[in-house]
N, C-alpha and C positions, 0 to 999 in steps of 0.2 A: 248317738252316732256322729253328730256334728262335731262334738268335742274331740272325739278320736280322730275324725277326718282332719281337723285343724292341726293336730300333732303330726299326722302322717304326711300331709302336704308340705309342711315346713321341713320335716326330715328328708323328704324326697328332694327338695330344693337344695338342702345342704350337701347332698351327694351328686349334684348336677353341676359340672364345671361351667356350663353355659350361664349359670346364674350366680357365680361367685360374688359379684358386686352386690346383688340383692341380699345374699346371705350376710355379708358384712353390714349392710344397712339394718337388717333385722337384729343382728347381734348388739349393735350399739344404740339403736333408736329406742328411747324411753316410751315414745308414743305408740309404737307399733310392736314392741317386743312381746313375743309369746312366751309363756312360762315353761321354757325348756331348759335343761341343764346345759352347761357350757360344752360338755362333750357332744351333745346332740347337735349343737350349732357349729361345731368345728368343721371347717372346710376340708374335705378330703378329695382325692382323685376319684372320679366316677368310674371305677373299674368294674369289670363284670362281677367280681365277688361282692363289691359294695352293693350293686344293684340287686343281685340275687338275695342278699341278706335283707334289704329293705322290702322286696317283694314277698319274701317269706313271712316277715313280721306283719305286713299288711294283710296277707291272706289268712294268717292265724287270727288276727283281730276280726276279720270278716266272718270267720267261722264262729267266733264268740258272739258277735253281734247277731248272727242268724240262728241262735239256739232256739228261738221261739218259745221263751219261757212262759208266755201267756197262752200258748196253744191256739193261736189265731190262724194257723195254716199258712204262715208266711214262707215256709221252706221252699214251696213250689215256685216262689217268685225270685229266689236268689239265683243270680248269675255268677258262676265262679270267675274270679278275676275282675269283677265289676269295680271294686273299691280301688284296686291298682289303677285301672283305666281312668277312673274319676280323678284320682290324685294327679296323674300325668296331665290330663286335660286342664285341670285347675291351675297347675303349676306353670304351664307354658302358654298362657294366652298371649296372642301377638300384640305388639305395640303398633298403633296406627300412625302412619306418616301423612301429614297434610301440609300443603304448601301455601304460603302467604307472601306478602310483599317483602318480608324479612328473611325468607328462606323456608326450609323444611321445619315443621313443628311436630314433635312427637307427642302423641296423645295416649295416655295410659289406658289399658283395657277397662271396660266397665262390666262389673258383675251385678246382676240383679238377684236379690234373694227374696223369693216370694214365700210369704208365710202367713200365719193366722188361721186358727182352727176354732171357730166360735161355737164350740160344742156345749158350753154351759148356758144353754138357751134361756134359762130362767133368771139369769144374772145380768147385771150391767156393770162393767163390760162382760161379754160372754166368752172372753178369750181363755183358752187353756194355758197351762204353764210349761209345756215342753218346747213349744215353738220359739218363744222369745229368747231364752238363753242359748238354744242351739243356733238360732240366727245370728246372735251376737258373736258366737264362736267362729262361724263362717266369715262374718265381717272382719273379725280380727285377723284371720288367716289371709284374707284378700288384701287388707290394708298392709300387712307385713310384706306382701309381694309387690307393693307399689301400685295396686289397682285402685280405681275409683269404685265406690260401692253405693248402691241404693237399695233400700228395703221397701218392698211393695206389699201392702196388705189392705184389708177392708176398712172403711170408715169406722165400723164398730170396734175395731181392734186398735184404733189410733192411740188412745191414751196409754195403753200398756206398752206398745212398741215405742212410743215417743219417750216414755220413762226409761226403757231399756237402752235406747240409743243415746239419750242424754247422759246417762250414768256411765255407759261403757265407752262411747266413742265421740260424743259431743258433735261438733260441726264436721267431723270427718266422714260421717255417714248421713245421707239424706233419706228421709222417710217420705214415701209417696203413698197416698191412700185413695181408694175409689169407693163409690157407693155400690150397692148390689147391681148386678147386670141389668135387671129390668128398669132400674132408676138412672142408669147412666145416660148422660146427654151426648150429643154429637161431639162436643169438645172433650168429654171424658174418653170416648172411644178413640178419638184422634190422639190424645195424650198417651193412652195405653199403647197404641200401635207405634207411636214414636219411640217410646221407651223400649219396646221389644226390638225395634229395628236398630236402635243405638247400642244395645247390649252385645257384648262379646260372649257372655255366658249367662244363662238363667238357671238358678238353683232353687228348687222347691224344698222347703224345710217344714215338715209338719203342716202340710197343706192338703186339704181335702180335694179329691178329684170327683167329678160328677159320675153318677151311675148311668145306666142306659136310658133312664128317664130324664137325665139332665139335672137331677137334684143331687145335693151333697148330704151324706148321712154320717152319723156317728156310728161307733161299733155297736151301739144299742138300737140302731135303726131309727134314731131321731132325725127327722128331716130338718137340717139346719137352714136350708134354702127357704122353707116355709116360714121359719121363725124370723 
């Protein structure tokens, strides 16, 4: 889903006249260029017909994504139009203006991508393989839009995500890791809070959420928190 979202976000920007300069930067920048055809990146007037066409494509892709091929009961969680709304939000994060002795300073939006699903509990590292490439795709889209990007994960996932960041984006993306919550120090808690407060957008990609008991489980009901 993250790879598809990467394409949709950039396509949306290409049809938005407010971001024409960013589109030109994406088209010509070797570092940030997404693998789209020249036609997809061509700047056009953002007419009602253009927007309707993009929305139709995004909604069609959301339908494909939500087919629930694995029979896990995900259809009840799907919100119509969610992917369109997510693309709009991602594409139009505000630039922060700060003043200093030399005048106004424009600060690019910060996107935090939270990932890491350590479900392979008998292995070291325990990291599964869906999250890292999806996270790198989201990072690629964010960088193409001129955003700052940080990836946040667990200490146990560091080696996998560091390799992915180094190979895909190098110094353009910062990796930040934390120990399990019971082992977090006061400094860790303060650092995590500071990150959250600084971010303009937080995206979770293949990240487990806690159950009602506060523990995180795999689809086979393995307690990753206990491991």
